[in-house]
C-alpha positions in Angstrom: 8.9 25.5 17.8 8.4 26.7 14.2 5.0 28.4 13.6 3.4 28.8 10.2 0.3 30.4 8.8 -1.4 27.6 6.8 -4.8 27.0 5.1 -5.9 23.6 6.3 -9.1 21.6 6.5 -10.1 20.4 10.0 -12.4 17.5 10.7 -14.2 17.2 14.1 -16.0 13.9 14.9 -17.9 13.5 18.2 -20.2 10.8 19.7 -23.8 11.9 19.9 -25.4 11.0 23.2 -22.2 10.2 24.9 -23.5 11.4 28.3 -26.4 8.9 28.1 -24.1 6.2 27.0 -21.8 6.8 29.9 -24.8 6.7 32.2 -26.0 3.4 30.8 -22.7 1.5 30.4 -20.0 0.4 32.8 -16.8 2.6 32.4 -14.8 -0.4 31.2 -17.4 -1.1 28.4 -17.3 2.6 27.4 -13.5 2.5 27.2 -13.6 -0.6 25.0 -16.0 1.1 22.6 -14.1 4.3 22.5 -10.8 2.5 21.9 -12.4 0.7 18.9 -13.8 4.0 17.7 -10.4 5.7 18.0 -8.7 2.8 16.1 -11.2 3.2 13.2 -10.8 6.9 13.2 -7.0 6.8 13.2 -6.9 4.2 10.3 -9.5 6.2 8.2 -7.8 9.6 8.6 -4.3 8.1 7.9 -5.6 6.3 4.8 -6.8 9.7 3.4 -3.6 11.5 4.0 -4.6 13.4 7.2 -3.2 13.3 10.7 -5.0 13.0 14.0 -4.3 16.2 15.8 -5.8 15.0 19.1 -8.5 13.1 20.9 -10.6 15.2 23.2 -12.8 13.0 25.4 -14.8 11.1 22.9 -14.1 13.6 20.1 -11.6 13.1 17.2 -9.8 16.1 15.7 -8.0 15.6 12.4 -6.2 18.0 10.1 -5.7 17.8 6.3 -3.0 20.1 4.9 -0.4 20.1 7.7 2.4 19.2 8.1 2.1 18.1 4.4 -0.1 19.8 1.9 -2.0 18.1 -1.0 -3.8 20.0 -3.7 -7.0 18.1 -2.7 -7.0 18.3 1.1 -10.7 19.4 1.3 -11.7 16.5 -0.9 -9.6 14.1 1.3 -11.3 15.5 4.5 -14.8 14.9 3.0 -13.9 11.4 1.8 -12.5 10.6 5.2 -15.6 11.9 6.9 -17.9 9.7 4.8 -15.7 6.7 5.2 -15.4 7.2 9.0 -19.2 7.6 9.3 -19.9 4.5 7.2 -17.3 2.4 8.9 -18.5 3.3 12.4 -22.1 2.7 11.3 -21.3 -0.6 9.8 -19.1 -1.8 12.6 -21.0 -4.5 14.6 -19.6 -3.3 17.9 -20.1 0.5 17.3 -23.0 1.1 14.9 -25.9 0.8 17.3 -24.1 2.4 20.3 -21.9 5.1 18.9 -23.8 7.4 16.5 -21.3 10.1 15.5 -21.7 13.6 14.0 -19.0 15.4 12.1 -18.0 19.0 11.2 -15.5 20.0 8.5 -14.2 23.5 7.9 -11.4 25.0 5.8 -9.5 28.2 6.8 -6.3 29.8 7.8 -4.6 28.8 11.1 -1.4 29.2 12.9 0.3 25.8 13.1 3.4 24.8 15.0 5.6 21.7 14.5 6.4 20.2 17.8 8.6 17.4 16.5 9.7 16.3 19.9 6.1 15.2 20.8 4.8 14.5 17.4 2.0 17.0 18.0 0.9 19.7 15.5 -1.2 22.2 17.6 -3.4 24.5 15.6 -5.0 27.8 16.5 -7.5 30.0 14.6 -11.1 30.6 14.1 -11.3 27.8 11.4 -10.8 25.3 14.2 -13.5 26.8 16.4 -15.9 26.8 13.4 -15.3 23.1 12.7 -16.1 22.3 16.3 -19.4 24.4 16.1 -20.4 22.6 12.9 -19.9 19.2 14.5 -22.0 20.3 17.5 -24.8 21.4 15.2 -24.9 18.3 13.1 -27.5 15.6 13.5 -26.4 12.1 14.6 -24.7 10.5 11.5 -24.7 13.9 9.9 -21.8 15.8 8.4 -21.8 19.6 8.2 -19.3 21.4 6.0 -18.2 25.1 6.1 -18.9 27.2 3.0 -15.2 27.6 2.2 -14.7 23.8 2.2 -17.6 23.3 -0.2 -16.4 26.2 -2.4 -13.1 24.4 -2.9 -14.8 21.2 -4.1 -15.5 21.2 -7.8 -16.8 17.6 -8.2 -16.9 14.4 -6.3 -19.5 15.1 -3.5 -23.1 16.1 -3.2 -24.4 18.6 -0.6 -27.8 19.5 0.9 -29.2 23.0 0.9 -27.4 25.9 2.6 -28.2 26.4 6.3 -27.3 29.1 8.8 -26.2 28.2 12.3 -26.4 30.6 15.2 -23.3 30.3 17.3 -22.5 32.0 20.6 -19.8 34.5 20.2 -20.1 34.8 16.4 -21.3 38.1 15.0 -22.8 36.4 12.0 -24.4 33.0 11.5 -22.1 30.2 10.3 -23.1 29.2 6.7 -22.9 25.5 6.2 -24.0 22.7 3.9 -24.8 19.1 4.8 -22.5 16.5 3.1 -24.9 14.0 1.5 -22.5 11.6 -0.2 -20.0 11.0 -3.0 -20.5 12.0 -6.6 -19.1 10.3 -9.7 -15.3 10.6 -10.3 -14.0 12.2 -13.4 -13.6 9.7 -16.2 -10.6 8.3 -18.0 -9.6 8.2 -21.7 -10.9 5.6 -24.2 -10.3 4.8 -27.8 -10.9 8.0 -29.7 -9.0 9.8 -32.5 -5.6 11.0 -31.2 -5.8 14.8 -31.3 -3.6 17.3 -29.6 -0.9 14.7 -28.6 1.5 14.9 -31.6 4.4 16.2 -29.5 3.8 13.8 -26.7 3.7 10.9 -29.2 7.0 12.1 -30.8 8.6 12.3 -27.4 7.6 8.7 -26.6 8.8 7.5 -30.1 12.1 9.3 -29.6 12.6 7.5 -26.3 11.8 4.2 -27.9 14.3 4.7 -30.7 17.0 5.6 -28.3 16.2 2.6 -26.2 15.6 0.0 -28.9 18.0 1.1 -31.7 20.8 2.5 -29.5 20.4 -0.1 -26.8 20.1 2.5 -24.1 17.5 1.3 -21.5 14.9 4.1 -21.0 12.1 4.8 -18.6 9.2 6.9 -19.6 6.5 7.9 -17.1 3.2 9.2 -18.7 1.5 11.1 -15.9 -2.0 12.5 -16.1 -5.3 12.6 -14.2 -8.0 10.2 -15.1 -9.5 10.7 -18.6 -6.8 12.8 -20.2 -5.5 10.2 -22.5 -2.7 8.0 -21.1 -4.1 4.7 -22.5 -5.0 6.3 -25.9 -1.4 7.6 -26.3 0.0 4.2 -25.5 -2.3 2.5 -28.0 -1.1 4.8 -30.8 2.5 4.3 -29.8 2.1 0.5 -29.9 0.5 0.7 -33.3 3.5 2.6 -34.6 6.0 0.4 -32.8 6.6 -2.1 -35.7 7.9 0.9 -37.7 10.5 1.6 -35.0 11.5 -2.0 -34.1 9.6 -4.8 -35.8 11.2 -7.5 -33.6 10.0 -5.8 -30.3 8.2 -7.9 -27.7 5.5 -6.1 -25.7 4.6 -7.2 -22.1 1.9 -5.3 -20.2 1.4 -5.4 -16.4 -2.1 -4.2 -15.6 -2.5 -3.0 -12.0 -6.0 -3.4 -10.6 -8.1 -0.9 -8.7 -7.5 -2.8 -5.5 -3.9 -3.5 -6.4 -2.5 -2.4 -3.1 -4.0 -5.6 -1.6 -2.5 -7.8 -4.4 1.3 -7.7 -3.9 2.9 -8.8 -7.2 -0.3 -9.8 -9.1 0.4 -7.7 -12.2 3.7 -9.5 -12.8 1.8 -12.8 -13.5 0.7 -11.5 -16.8 4.2 -10.3 -17.8 5.9 -13.6 -16.7 3.3 -15.8 -18.4 3.4 -13.7 -21.6 7.2 -13.9 -21.9 7.6 -17.6 -20.9 4.6 -18.6 -23.1 2.2 -20.3 -20.7 -1.5 -20.0 -20.3 -3.1 -18.0 -17.5 -4.5 -21.2 -16.0 -1.2 -23.1 -16.0 -0.4 -25.1 -12.8 2.5 -24.2 -10.6 4.7 -27.1 -11.8 3.9 -26.1 -15.4 4.9 -22.5 -14.6 8.2 -23.6 -12.9 9.1 -25.9 -15.8 8.3 -23.2 -18.4 10.5 -20.7 -16.5 13.3 -23.3 -16.4 12.9 -24.0 -20.2 12.9 -20.3 -20.9 16.1 -19.7 -18.9 17.9 -22.6 -20.4 20.9 -21.3 -22.4 20.9 -18.0 -20.6 24.2 -18.8 -18.9 22.8 -18.4 -15.4 24.8 -20.3 -12.8 22.1 -20.5 -10.2 19.2 -21.4 -12.4 17.2 -23.3 -9.8 17.4 -20.3 -7.5 16.2 -18.0 -10.3 13.3 -20.3 -11.2 12.2 -20.5 -7.6 12.4 -16.7 -7.0 10.4 -15.9 -10.1 7.8 -18.6 -9.4 7.5 -17.6 -5.7 6.7 -14.0 -6.7 3.5 -15.1 -8.5 2.6 -17.8 -6.0 3.9 -20.7 -8.0 6.9 -21.5 -5.9 7.7 -24.6 -3.8 9.7 -22.8 -1.0 9.5 -19.6 0.9 11.7 -16.7 -0.2 13.3 -14.7 2.7 15.8 -12.7 0.7 14.0 -9.7 -0.8 17.1 -8.4 -2.5 17.5 -11.7 -4.3 13.9 -11.6 -5.4 14.3 -8.1 -6.9 17.6 -9.1 -8.5 15.9 -12.1 -10.1 13.3 -10.0 -11.8 16.0 -7.6 -13.1 17.9 -10.5 -14.5 14.7 -11.9 -16.0 14.0 -8.7 -17.9 17.6 -8.3 -18.9 17.6 -11.8 -20.5 14.3 -11.0 -22.2 15.7 -7.8 -23.7 18.8 -9.5 -25.0 16.7 -12.1 -26.8 14.3 -9.6 -28.3 13.9 -5.8 -27.9 11.5 -5.4 -25.0 8.7 -2.9 -24.3 7.6 -3.3 -20.7 4.4 -1.4 -19.8 3.0 -0.9 -16.3 -0.5 0.4 -16.6 -2.3 2.2 -13.8 0.8 2.1 -11.6 -0.8 4.4 -9.1 -2.9 1.3 -8.0 0.1 -0.9 -7.4 1.3 -2.3 -4.0 4.3 -0.7 -2.3 6.3 -3.9 -2.9 5.6 -3.8 -6.6 6.7 -0.2 -6.7 9.9 -1.1 -5.0 10.5 -3.9 -7.6 9.8 -1.6 -10.5 12.1 1.1 -9.1 14.8 -1.6 -8.8 14.4 -3.0 -12.3 14.4 0.6 -13.7 18.2 0.4 -13.4 19.3 -2.5 -15.6 23.0 -3.3 -16.0 24.7 -2.8 -19.3 23.4 -1.8 -22.8 20.0 -3.4 -23.6 17.2 -2.7 -26.0 14.6 -2.1 -23.3 12.1 0.7 -22.7 9.8 0.7 -19.7 6.7 2.8 -19.8 4.7 3.6 -16.7 1.2 5.0 -17.1 0.0 6.6 -13.8 -2.1 9.2 -12.3 -0.4 12.0 -10.3 -1.3 10.3 -7.0 1.8 8.1 -7.5 4.0 11.1 -6.8 2.3 11.5 -3.4 3.4 8.0 -2.6 6.8 8.3 -4.3 7.9 12.0 -4.5 11.3 11.0 -5.9 9.8 8.8 -8.6 12.3 8.4 -11.5 14.8 10.9 -9.9 18.5 10.2 -10.2 18.2 7.7 -13.0 19.8 7.9 -16.4 17.6 8.0 -19.5 14.5 9.0 -17.8 11.7 11.3 -19.0 8.3 12.2 -17.7 5.5 13.1 -20.1 2.8 15.1 -18.4 -0.5 15.2 -20.4 -2.5 18.3 -20.1 -6.2 18.7 -21.0 -7.0 19.4 -24.6 -7.5 23.0 -25.8 -11.1 24.0 -26.8 -10.0 23.9 -30.4 -8.7 20.4 -30.2 -11.8 19.3 -28.3 -14.0 20.7 -31.0 -11.9 18.9 -33.7 -12.4 15.7 -31.7 -16.2 16.2 -31.6 -16.2 16.9 -35.3 -14.5 13.6 -36.1 -16.7 11.6 -33.8 -20.0 13.1 -34.6 -20.6 14.2 -38.2 -22.9 17.1 -38.7 -23.0 18.1 -35.1 -24.8 21.4 -34.7 -22.4 24.2 -33.6 -24.4 25.0 -30.5 -24.1 21.3 -29.4 -20.4 21.4 -30.1 -20.0 24.4 -27.9 -22.0 22.7 -25.1 -19.9 19.5 -25.3 -16.7 21.5 -25.3 -17.9 23.4 -22.2 -18.8 20.2 -20.4 -15.7 18.2 -21.4 -13.2 20.8 -20.1 -10.5 19.3 -22.2 -11.0 15.7 -21.1 -11.0 13.4 -24.2 -12.8 10.6 -22.5 -15.5 12.9 -21.2 -16.0 14.4 -24.7 -16.1 11.0 -26.3 -18.7 9.6 -23.8 -20.9 12.7 -24.2 -20.7 12.3 -28.0 -21.5 8.6 -27.9 -24.4 9.2 -25.6 -25.9 11.7 -28.1 -25.3 9.4 -31.0 -26.8 6.3 -29.3 -29.8 8.0 -27.6 -30.6 10.5 -30.3 -30.9 13.3 -27.8 -29.0 16.5 -27.3 -29.8 16.6 -23.6 -26.4 16.1 -22.0 -25.9 14.4 -18.6 -24.3 16.6 -16.0 -21.4 14.2 -15.1 -19.3 11.6 -16.7 -20.7 9.0 -14.5 -24.2 9.9 -15.6 -22.9 9.7 -19.2 -21.6 6.2 -18.8 -24.7 5.1 -16.8 -26.9 6.6 -19.6 -25.2 4.3 -22.1 -25.5 1.3 -19.8 -29.2 2.0 -19.4 -29.6 1.6 -23.2 -28.2 -2.0 -23.1 -30.4 -5.1 -23.5 -31.0 -6.8 -20.1 -28.5 -9.6 -20.8 -25.8 -7.1 -21.9 -26.3 -4.9 -18.8 -26.1 -8.0 -16.6 -22.9 -9.1 -18.2 -21.3 -5.7 -17.5 -22.5 -5.8 -13.9 -21.2 -9.3 -13.3 -17.9 -8.6 -15.0 -17.3 -5.6 -12.9 -17.1 -7.8 -9.8 -13.9 -9.3 -11.2 -12.2 -5.9 -11.9 -10.9 -4.6 -15.2 -11.0 -8.0 -17.0 -13.1 -11.2 -16.7 -13.7 -14.6 -18.3 -17.1 -15.9 -19.5 -17.0 -19.0 -17.2 -16.6 -16.6 -14.3 -19.8 -14.9 -15.3 -21.7 -18.2 -15.4 -20.3 -19.1 -12.0 -21.8 -15.9 -10.6 -25.1 -16.4 -12.3 -25.7 -20.0 -13.7 -29.0 -19.0 -15.4 -27.2 -16.4 -17.6 -28.0 -17.1 -21.3 -26.8 -15.7 -24.6 -23.4 -14.8 -23.2 -21.3 -15.2 -26.4 -23.6 -13.1 -28.6 -24.0 -10.4 -25.9 -20.2 -10.1 -25.5 -19.9 -9.6 -29.3 -22.5 -6.8 -29.1 -20.7 -5.2 -26.2 -17.5 -5.2 -28.2 -19.3 -3.6 -31.1 -20.7 -0.9 -28.8 -17.2 -0.1 -27.6 -17.8 -1.0 -24.0 -15.6 -4.2 -23.9 -12.5 -5.3 -25.8 -11.0 -8.8 -26.1 -7.6 -9.0 -24.5 -6.7 -12.7 -24.9 -8.2 -16.1 -25.4 -11.5 -16.1 -23.6 -10.7 -12.9 -21.7 -12.6 -9.6 -22.0 -11.7 -6.2 -20.5 -13.7 -3.0 -20.0 -12.7 -0.3 -22.5 -12.0 1.9 -19.6 -11.9 1.4 -15.9 -14.6 4.0 -15.3 -17.1 1.8 -17.2 -16.3 -0.9 -14.7 -16.6 1.4 -11.7 -20.0 2.8 -12.8 -21.3 -0.7 -13.5 -20.1 -1.9 -10.1 -21.8 1.0 -8.4 -25.2 -0.1 -9.8 -25.0 -3.2 -7.7 -26.5 -3.1 -4.2 -24.1 -3.8 -1.3 -25.9 -7.1 -0.5 -25.5 -8.2 -4.1 -21.9 -7.2 -4.2 -21.3 -9.4 -1.1 -23.0 -12.4 -2.7 -21.2 -12.0 -6.0 -17.8 -11.5 -4.4 -18.3 -14.7 -2.4 -19.3 -16.6 -5.6 -16.3 -15.1 -7.4 -14.0 -16.3 -4.6 -15.5 -19.8 -4.6 -15.1 -20.0 -8.4 -11.5 -18.9 -8.3 -10.7 -21.3 -5.5 -12.4 -24.1 -7.4 -10.4 -23.6 -10.6 -7.1 -22.8 -8.8 -5.9 -26.4 -8.4 -2.1 -26.2 -7.9 -2.2 -22.4 -8.5 -3.8 -21.7 -5.1 -0.8 -19.6 -3.9 -0.7 -17.5 -7.1 -4.4 -16.8 -6.7 -4.5 -16.5 -2.9 -4.4 -12.7 -2.7 -7.2 -12.4 -5.3 -9.4 -15.0 -3.6 -8.7 -13.4 -0.3 -9.8 -10.0 -1.7 -13.1 -11.3 -2.9 -13.8 -13.2 0.3 -12.9 -10.2 2.4 -15.3 -8.0 0.5 -18.0 -10.5 0.9 -17.4 -11.0 4.6 -17.2 -7.3 5.4 -20.6 -6.7 3.7 -22.2 -9.8 5.3 -20.9 -8.9 8.7 -22.3 -5.4 8.5 -25.7 -6.6 7.2 -26.2 -10.1 8.7 -23.7 -10.5 11.5 -25.3 -13.6 13.0 -26.4 -15.4 9.9 -25.0 -18.9 9.3 -23.8 -18.0 5.8 -22.0 -15.0 7.3 -20.2 -17.2 9.7 -19.0 -19.4 6.9 -17.9 -16.6 4.6 -16.0 -15.0 7.5 -14.2 -18.3 8.0 -13.2 -18.5 4.4 -12.1 -14.9 4.4 -9.9 -15.6 7.4 -8.3 -18.7 6.0 -7.6 -17.1 2.6 -6.2 -13.9 4.1 -3.9 -16.0 6.2 -2.7 -17.8 3.1 -2.3 -14.5 1.3 -0.2 -13.3 4.3 2.2 -16.1 3.9 2.4 -15.7 0.1 3.2 -12.0 0.6 5.7 -12.8 3.4 7.4 -15.4 1.3 8.1 -12.7 -1.2 9.3 -10.4 1.6 6.3 -8.1 1.1 5.8 -7.5 4.8 3.6 -4.4 4.5 1.1 -6.3 2.4 1.4 -9.3 4.6 0.6 -7.3 7.6 -2.5 -5.9 5.9 -3.7 -9.3 5.0 -3.2 -10.5 8.5 -5.1 -7.6 10.0 -8.0 -8.6 7.7 -7.8 -12.2 8.9 -7.9 -10.9 12.5 -11.2 -9.1 11.8 -12.9 -12.4 11.0 -11.1 -14.8 13.3 -12.7 -16.8 16.1 -11.2 -16.1 19.6 -9.2 -19.4 19.6 -7.2 -18.3 16.5 -6.4 -14.8 17.7 -3.2 -15.5 19.8 -1.5 -17.2 16.8 -2.6 -14.5 14.4 -1.4 -11.6 16.6 1.8 -13.4 17.2 2.4 -13.8 13.5 1.6 -10.1 13.0 4.2 -9.2 15.5 6.7 -11.4 13.7 6.2 -10.0 10.2 5.6 -6.4 10.9 8.6 -4.2 10.3 7.2 -1.3 12.3 7.2 -1.4 16.1 4.0 0.7 16.0 2.4 -2.4 14.6 4.6 -5.2 16.2 4.4 -4.0 19.8 0.6 -3.8 20.1 0.3 -7.1 18.2 2.7 -8.9 20.5 1.0 -7.4 23.6 -2.4 -8.6 22.4 -1.0 -12.0 21.7 0.6 -12.2 25.1 -2.7 -11.2 26.8 -4.6 -13.8 24.8 -2.1 -16.5 25.4 -2.5 -16.0 29.1 -6.3 -15.8 29.0 -6.5 -19.0 26.9 -3.9 -20.9 28.8 -1.5 -21.4 25.9 1.7 -23.5 26.4 4.7 -21.7 28.0 6.6 -22.1 24.8 4.3 -19.9 22.8 4.1 -17.3 25.6 7.9 -17.2 25.7 8.1 -16.8 21.9 5.8 -13.8 22.2 7.7 -12.3 25.2 11.0 -12.8 23.3 9.7 -10.9 20.3 8.6 -8.1 22.6 11.9 -8.1 24.6 13.9 -7.9 21.3 11.9 -4.8 20.3 12.0 -3.2 23.7 15.8 -3.6 24.1 17.6 -4.1 20.8 15.2 -1.9 18.8 14.4 0.5 21.6 14.9 3.6 19.3 11.7 2.6 17.4 9.5 2.3 20.4 7.4 5.4 21.2 6.6 4.5 24.8 9.7 3.3 26.7 9.0 1.0 29.6 9.8 2.2 33.0 12.7 0.6 34.9 10.2 -1.2 37.2 8.1 -2.4 34.3 11.1 -3.7 32.4 12.3 -5.5 35.5 8.9 -7.2 36.0 8.7 -8.1 32.3 12.2 -9.8 32.5 11.3 -11.6 35.6 8.2 -13.0 34.0 10.2 -14.1 30.9 12.8 -15.8 33.1 10.2 -17.8 34.9 8.8 -18.9 31.6 12.2 -19.8 30.3 12.7 -22.1 33.3 9.8 -24.2 32.1 10.9 -24.5 28.5 13.3 -27.0 27.0 13.3 -25.9 23.3 17.0 -25.0 22.8 16.5 -22.7 19.8 13.8 -20.7 21.6 15.9 -20.5 24.8 18.9 -19.2 22.8 16.7 -16.6 21.1 15.4 -15.5 24.5 18.9 -15.3 25.9 20.1 -13.2 23.0 17.2 -10.8 23.3 17.7 -10.5 27.1 21.5 -9.9 26.5 20.5 -6.4 25.1 19.3 -5.4 28.6 22.4 -3.3 29.4 22.0 -1.6 26.0 18.4 -0.7 27.1 19.6 0.6 30.5 22.1 3.0 28.8 19.1 4.8 27.3 17.5 5.4 30.7 18.5 6.8 34.1 19.8 3.4 35.5 23.2 2.6 34.0 24.1 -1.1 33.9 26.4 -2.5 36.6 29.4 -4.7 36.1 27.2 -7.7 37.1 24.6 -6.7 34.5 27.2 -6.6 31.8 28.7 -9.9 32.9 25.3 -11.6 32.9 24.5 -10.2 29.4 27.9 -11.4 28.0 27.3 -14.9 29.5 23.8 -15.1 28.0 25.0 -13.9 24.6 28.0 -16.2 24.4 25.8 -19.2 25.3 23.3 -18.1 22.6 26.2 -17.9 20.0 27.3 -21.5 21.0 23.8 -22.8 20.5 23.2 -20.9 17.2 26.4 -22.4 15.8 25.5 -25.9 16.8 22.0 -25.4 15.3 23.5 -23.7 12.2 21.2 -20.7 12.7 23.0 -17.7 11.1 20.4 -15.1 12.1 20.3 -16.2 15.7 24.1 -16.2 15.8 24.2 -12.7 14.3 21.7 -11.4 16.9 23.8 -12.9 19.7 27.0 -11.4 18.3 25.3 -8.1 18.1 24.4 -8.3 21.8 28.1 -9.0 22.6 29.0 -6.0 20.4 26.6 -3.9 22.5 28.1 -5.0 25.8 31.6 -4.2 24.5 30.5 -0.7 23.5 29.0 0.0 26.9 32.3 -1.2 28.5 34.2 1.3 26.3 35.9 -1.5 24.3 35.1 -0.2 20.8 37.7 -2.4 19.2 36.0 -5.5 20.5 32.6 -4.2 19.5 33.9 -3.7 15.9 35.4 -7.2 15.9 32.1 -8.8 16.9 30.3 -6.9 14.1 33.0 -7.9 11.6 32.4 -11.5 12.5 28.7 -11.1 11.5 29.9 -9.8 8.1 31.8 -13.0 7.4 28.5 -14.9 6.8 26.4 -12.0 5.6 25.3 -13.9 2.5 23.2 -16.1 4.8 21.6 -13.3 6.8 18.2 -11.7 6.6 18.2 -8.2 5.4 17.7 -6.8 8.9 20.7 -8.7 10.3 22.9 -7.8 7.2 22.1 -4.1 7.4 22.6 -4.0 11.1 26.0 -5.7 10.9 27.2 -3.1 8.4 25.8 -0.4 10.6 27.6 -1.6 13.7 30.9 -1.9 11.9 30.5 1.7 10.6 29.5 3.0 14.1 32.5 1.4 15.8 34.9 2.5 13.0 33.8 6.1 13.3 34.3 6.2 17.0 37.7 4.5 16.6 38.7 7.2 14.0 38.9 4.7 11.2 36.9 6.8 8.7 38.1 4.9 5.7 36.5 1.7 7.0 33.4 3.5 8.1 33.1 5.0 4.5 33.7 1.6 2.8 31.5 -0.6 5.0 28.6 1.9 5.1 28.7 2.2 1.3 28.8 -1.6 0.9 25.9 -2.0 3.2 23.7 0.6 1.5 24.5 -1.0 -1.9 22.7 -4.2 -0.8 19.5 -2.5 0.3 16.7 -2.3 -2.3 14.0 0.4 -2.3 11.5 0.0 0.4 13.6 -2.5 2.4 13.9 -2.2 6.2 13.9 1.6 6.2 14.4 2.1 9.9 17.5 -0.2 10.0 18.8 1.4 6.8 18.5 4.8 8.4 21.0 3.7 11.0 23.7 3.1 8.4 22.9 6.4 6.6 23.3 8.3 9.9 26.8 6.9 10.5 27.8 7.4 6.9 26.8 11.0 7.2 28.9 11.3 10.3 31.9 9.8 8.5 31.5 11.9 5.4 31.2 15.0 7.5 34.5 14.3 9.2 36.0 13.5 5.8 34.8 16.9 4.5 32.9 15.4 1.5 30.0 17.9 1.7 28.3 17.1 -1.6 27.9 13.5 -0.5 26.7 14.7 2.9 23.8 16.6 1.3 22.9 13.5 -0.8 22.9 11.3 2.2 20.9 13.8 4.3 18.1 13.7 1.7 18.2 10.0 1.7 17.9 10.0 5.5 14.9 12.3 5.3 13.2 10.0 2.8 14.0 6.9 4.9 12.5 8.6 8.0 9.3 9.3 6.1 9.3 5.7 4.8 9.8 4.3 8.3 6.9 6.3 9.6 4.6 5.0 6.8 1.7 2.9 8.3 1.8 -0.8 7.6 
């Protein structure tokens, strides 16, 4: 057990009045409420980068800063506390019954890493103080220690300082109540480019190397909000014709809620390059892709068309091969670059989905010499999600933008505001702290309002400008904010049919530098912060109504583009349904909007799953479950179990589906499908299951499944069940009851029968699974040669396999080869298998190959490669643990 002294932030959350609640409610009802409360707490803490240290009775203890430290752990803890309180208060099942109180404290602790149990016990006075703060807080209140508050510069508001007498403490504990969130720091807008000459030269040099020398280049421009990423890009694009006049520019704009919209930003890039309008129908998009690809020399053009179209929701069939999808986009960009030098920009990449990040990382490595430069504009938060971003790639540079010096800020002020008094310049410099957008907004506020009284925050600055707008201008800004960074005038009218003077008001907003036209009939906020402030002026009730109207409008104009818009429509309906459920849970309109949210989230799930974006698909499906009627829940939970890559998600989903199937009297076929999915995870994927079944529990589970199988006639389902059950001896090896000869013989017979059926049905993934079961029984019997031969058979049709089956087949060959002493084959096959895995794909299964590759490389004495593979194993482990 390794102990460390660490400065962490601890969050305690407890239920106020839990004793009275326990007296008033049945223990089973209390357990249901607390289980829901723990689920909300776990999700909230994880979202904010913390870990749940433990549950104590009805108290939650979370820690921020261990085992992984972030430079903003106190801020994360405060944000998590506010979110947890709001979610519990808004939850229909919890809000009236479970008032919580929270305490947060920062301090030094002794922490230990007990990796065997996954616990991280902490000791130190900071923990005790956090508990005392929680005990002293009022219901729904949050008390923060003085050190926590002292580490927060901006972002939150606090009440007056109070002193808490605590038993055993020699001095009162000084604390401040957390009131709420403050404005975020702003982001850069169109201002004179000052203090960025060297950064611009670096970007231009990369462009010359990429476009003139045909050396594909990746540039990441990394900076906090407001420091000037967008402004630097604008200046670079203005100078681009002088570098390469033939260059084509395509920009993918990630949205603030981008992690819910899997590949949405790629729509704009695809449509820009193939030359179709944003409202093009799915058949039009597919034909335009086909026309664009014609003459490119592609052998499988139909497949390429379908892969690209499916990514943006315009496909006709489901895509199950994620590696093919990623390869299709790389090919697409390569063709585009060969036709015309290509500048590909991903803006606000920190808001992108995990699947989009995986795709971007893959296309960062084009094949051959091409005039292509890829520019990623991102905040530093991206490096928290992808610590190795850009690493190991040729022709990569990172430009980190720092705040402007006081001298440069003063020069900026002088250019923007002629005749500015020196004392006012000094005040703006002091408030701006080197942030160009902040300085620009302060200056514009002074110029427009004719006052030298400066707002205290950037949000106040932006809001002060919005307050000076005419009523129709302000309303347009508010309505447009519902759609995100960009919007269309017809969308505004759909939200508010009585809105008048739209065209003239839009022109005035452009003149006032709040909006900019970005295409035919499309307008965008000059900066995302303008949109955020405008959105925050809307009441929650109005947000809900407007999101519902936006969803209905998008659905109404979608036509044949419903799949491509599904995730966006689902987002709006989900926002509307969440707010309505919290405010009017039994209202007829709430029931209707919940139904729409569920249906569109289900559709978004399938769109994401069709593009092999299972993390996003799981998130959509969980959203659908929130709004589903009881009769839909068995199917939804079963589907969640099927698409979830993590057993932490799949096992609870399947168990819930199984319980609901039995409660609702579902057909034996569906119950067996669910039990087969569970059985496969329990046996074949047992290493990913945290809570292993006891021998008696597994025996009872298998007996129940066998009884169901006797009532089922579906041959494919029975074969899948037999293949899953054939891994039973493999499961037994991991416990204290080794398999008998009869167990092995029964497993072989089941697996062989499953292989026969799979071949007759031409089901390659089922055949692969059954062959894997035969490989496992051969291993247990000590026949490693036979085990390897079964695995080799799987590789003979690997092109038809899902990524899980393909990776596992390579892993099993490598495993057997190592134990047979054939290190050359283990080296070759493990390398071939890893070469087919794209970033973010099946990390837990890929880790298995990496482990056996490390074993083989160690025995071969190739130590440098061992170190490289060990780092990859570490990253895969972290990726596998990432919540879905």
